[in-house]
C-alpha positions as CSV (number, residue, x, y, z in Angstrom):
1,L,-33.2,-112.3,33.8
2,Q,-36.7,-111.9,35.2
3,E,-35.4,-112.3,38.8
4,H,-32.7,-109.6,38.3
5,L,-35.2,-107.2,36.6
6,S,-37.7,-107.7,39.4
7,K,-35.0,-107.0,42.0
8,A,-33.8,-104.0,40.1
9,A,-37.4,-102.6,40.1
10,D,-37.7,-103.4,43.8
11,G,-34.5,-101.4,44.4
12,L,-35.8,-98.5,42.4
13,T,-39.2,-98.3,44.3
14,A,-37.4,-98.7,47.7
15,G,-34.9,-96.0,47.0
16,D,-32.0,-98.5,47.0
17,Y,-30.0,-97.2,44.0
18,R,-26.9,-99.3,44.6
19,G,-28.8,-102.5,45.1
20,G,-31.0,-101.8,42.0
21,E,-28.0,-100.9,39.9
22,A,-26.2,-104.2,40.9
23,E,-29.3,-106.2,39.8
24,Y,-29.6,-104.2,36.6
25,R,-26.0,-105.1,35.7
26,L,-26.8,-108.8,36.3
27,A,-30.0,-108.4,34.1
28,L,-27.9,-106.8,31.4
29,E,-25.5,-109.7,31.4
30,S,-28.4,-112.2,31.3
31,T,-29.7,-110.3,28.2
32,R,-26.3,-110.5,26.5
33,T,-26.2,-114.2,27.2
34,L,-29.6,-114.6,25.5
35,E,-28.4,-112.5,22.5
36,R,-25.3,-114.7,22.1
37,S,-27.5,-117.8,22.2
38,L,-29.3,-116.6,19.0
39,E,-26.0,-116.2,17.2
40,L,-25.2,-119.9,17.4
41,P,-24.9,-121.7,14.0
42,Q,-27.4,-124.3,15.2
43,V,-30.1,-121.7,15.5
44,D,-29.5,-120.5,12.0
45,S,-29.8,-124.1,10.8
46,L,-33.1,-124.7,12.6
47,A,-34.6,-121.5,11.1
48,Q,-34.3,-123.2,7.6
49,F,-36.7,-126.0,8.5
50,R,-40.4,-125.5,8.3
51,G,-41.9,-125.7,11.8
52,F,-38.7,-124.5,13.5
53,A,-38.7,-121.1,11.8
54,T,-41.6,-119.9,14.0
55,A,-39.8,-121.0,17.1
56,V,-36.6,-119.2,16.1
57,A,-38.6,-116.1,15.3
58,N,-40.3,-116.3,18.7
59,A,-37.0,-116.5,20.4
60,D,-35.7,-113.5,18.5
61,R,-38.8,-111.5,19.5
62,L,-38.5,-112.5,23.2
63,V,-34.8,-111.6,23.3
64,S,-35.5,-108.3,21.6
65,A,-38.3,-107.6,24.2
66,A,-35.9,-108.6,27.0
67,D,-33.3,-106.2,25.7
68,E,-35.7,-103.3,25.4
69,I,-37.2,-103.9,28.9
70,T,-33.7,-104.1,30.4
71,A,-32.7,-100.9,28.6
72,A,-35.8,-99.1,30.0
73,T,-35.0,-100.4,33.5
74,G,-31.4,-99.1,33.2
75,E,-32.6,-95.7,32.0
76,L,-35.1,-95.4,34.9
77,L,-32.3,-96.3,37.4
78,S,-29.9,-93.9,35.8
79,L,-32.5,-91.1,36.0
80,Y,-33.3,-91.8,39.6
81,G,-29.6,-92.0,40.4
82,D,-28.9,-88.6,38.8
83,L,-31.8,-86.9,40.4
84,S,-31.1,-88.3,43.9
85,G,-27.4,-87.6,43.8
86,N,-26.4,-91.2,43.8
87,T,-24.3,-91.0,40.6
88,G,-22.0,-88.2,41.9
89,A,-24.1,-85.3,40.7
90,Q,-25.8,-82.9,43.1
91,K,-29.4,-83.8,44.0
92,I,-32.0,-82.1,42.0
93,F,-33.5,-80.7,45.2
94,S,-31.0,-79.1,47.5
95,D,-30.7,-76.0,49.7
96,G,-34.5,-75.5,49.5
97,A,-34.6,-75.3,45.7
98,I,-35.2,-77.5,42.7
99,D,-32.7,-77.4,39.8
100,L,-35.1,-76.5,36.9
101,D,-32.5,-76.8,34.2
102,R,-32.0,-80.5,35.1
103,L,-35.8,-80.9,35.6
104,E,-36.3,-79.9,31.9
105,R,-34.0,-82.6,30.8
106,V,-36.1,-85.3,32.5
107,A,-38.9,-85.3,29.8
108,P,-36.7,-86.6,26.9
109,R,-35.2,-89.4,29.1
110,V,-38.7,-90.5,30.1
111,D,-39.7,-90.5,26.5
112,T,-36.8,-92.9,25.8
113,V,-38.1,-95.3,28.5
114,L,-41.6,-95.2,27.1
115,T,-40.3,-95.9,23.6
116,D,-38.3,-98.9,24.8
117,L,-41.4,-100.3,26.6
118,A,-43.6,-99.8,23.6
119,A,-41.2,-101.6,21.4
120,A,-41.0,-104.5,23.9
121,E,-44.8,-104.7,24.0
122,V,-44.9,-104.9,20.1
123,N,-42.3,-107.8,20.2
124,L,-44.2,-109.7,22.9
125,E,-47.5,-109.3,21.2
126,A,-45.9,-110.6,18.0
127,V,-44.9,-113.9,19.6
128,Q,-46.8,-116.8,18.0
129,A,-47.8,-119.1,20.9
130,N,-51.1,-120.7,19.8
131,G,-50.1,-124.3,19.6
132,R,-50.2,-127.1,22.2
133,W,-46.4,-127.1,22.7
134,T,-46.1,-123.4,23.0
135,E,-48.2,-123.0,26.2
136,P,-45.1,-122.2,28.4
137,L,-44.1,-119.5,25.9
138,D,-47.6,-118.0,26.1
139,D,-47.4,-118.0,29.9
140,I,-44.0,-116.1,29.7
141,R,-45.5,-113.6,27.3
142,T,-48.6,-113.1,29.4
143,Q,-46.7,-112.6,32.6
144,A,-44.2,-110.2,31.0
145,L,-47.0,-108.1,29.5
146,A,-48.8,-108.0,32.9
147,E,-45.7,-106.9,34.7
148,M,-45.0,-104.2,32.2
149,A,-48.5,-102.7,32.4
150,P,-48.1,-100.8,35.7
151,V,-44.6,-99.6,34.7
152,Q,-46.0,-98.2,31.4
153,T,-48.8,-96.5,33.2
154,A,-46.4,-94.8,35.6
155,V,-44.1,-93.7,32.9
156,E,-47.0,-92.3,30.8
157,V,-47.9,-90.2,33.8
158,L,-44.3,-88.9,33.9
159,V,-44.4,-88.2,30.2
160,D,-47.6,-86.0,30.8
161,I,-46.4,-84.2,33.8
162,A,-42.6,-83.7,33.2
163,P,-42.9,-81.0,30.5
164,V,-45.2,-78.8,32.7
165,L,-43.3,-79.2,36.0
166,P,-40.7,-76.3,35.4
167,Q,-43.5,-73.8,34.8
168,A,-45.5,-75.1,37.8
169,L,-42.4,-74.6,40.0
170,G,-41.8,-71.0,39.0
171,A,-39.6,-71.1,35.9
172,D,-41.5,-68.2,34.3
173,G,-42.2,-66.3,37.5
174,P,-43.5,-66.9,41.0
175,R,-46.3,-69.5,41.4
176,R,-48.3,-69.6,44.6
177,Y,-50.5,-72.4,45.9
178,L,-52.9,-72.4,48.8
179,I,-52.9,-75.7,50.6
180,A,-55.6,-76.7,53.0
181,I,-54.8,-79.3,55.6
182,G,-57.3,-81.2,57.7
183,N,-57.9,-84.4,59.6
184,Q,-61.0,-86.2,60.7
185,A,-60.9,-84.9,64.3
186,E,-60.6,-81.3,63.2
187,M,-63.3,-81.6,60.5
188,R,-65.9,-82.8,63.0
189,A,-65.2,-79.9,65.3
190,S,-65.3,-77.3,62.5
191,F,-68.2,-78.9,60.6
192,G,-66.0,-79.8,57.7
193,A,-64.0,-76.5,57.3
194,P,-60.2,-76.8,57.1
195,L,-58.5,-75.2,60.1
196,T,-55.0,-75.1,58.7
197,L,-54.0,-73.2,55.6
198,L,-50.6,-72.8,54.0
199,M,-49.4,-70.5,51.2
200,V,-46.5,-72.2,49.2
201,E,-44.6,-70.2,46.7
202,F,-42.2,-71.5,44.0
203,D,-39.9,-68.9,42.4
204,D,-37.4,-70.3,39.9
205,G,-37.5,-73.6,41.8
206,R,-37.0,-72.1,45.2
207,I,-39.6,-73.0,47.8
208,S,-41.0,-70.8,50.5
209,I,-43.9,-71.4,52.9
């Protein structure tokens, strides 16, 4: 499961939607296998004995966390696929313009991802792995939390910026931005003054320079 999730994330960051989607499907199947393992009668029997109940509860929390992380990965892939045109829809940016209606629908989907990741973190933190025999379990939890941290940070940034992007891109009227471009060689010759300036205008998502 962890290998498939890592490869799915690699596909997402590399822009390989098809490869990432294939790995996500394998991760989803791995998650379902874990879920089925908890439905075995033997697991229910173990939960009745003192000492084993904690182990069964830990397994349940880990599987729940795996399910939530997999769901978040799938939603991110789906979002990327939709915006990049890999799922059959038109790209969000085409013919020099950004589809602002579709951009406004990004924020709720990003919220869903963050909710799944937050629920996974709660389940991982709830795992009781303080004993001598639970060190491997603690290692798994620690690694999972460490790998989730940068993803959560990136998604939180999206949550903050997604709602204001339509307005910044001219949804309520033209927006103009002055961009100064410089490099080290030019800055020496001009004593630090930028020598290239661009006026970029966004009007209802359409870009002009």
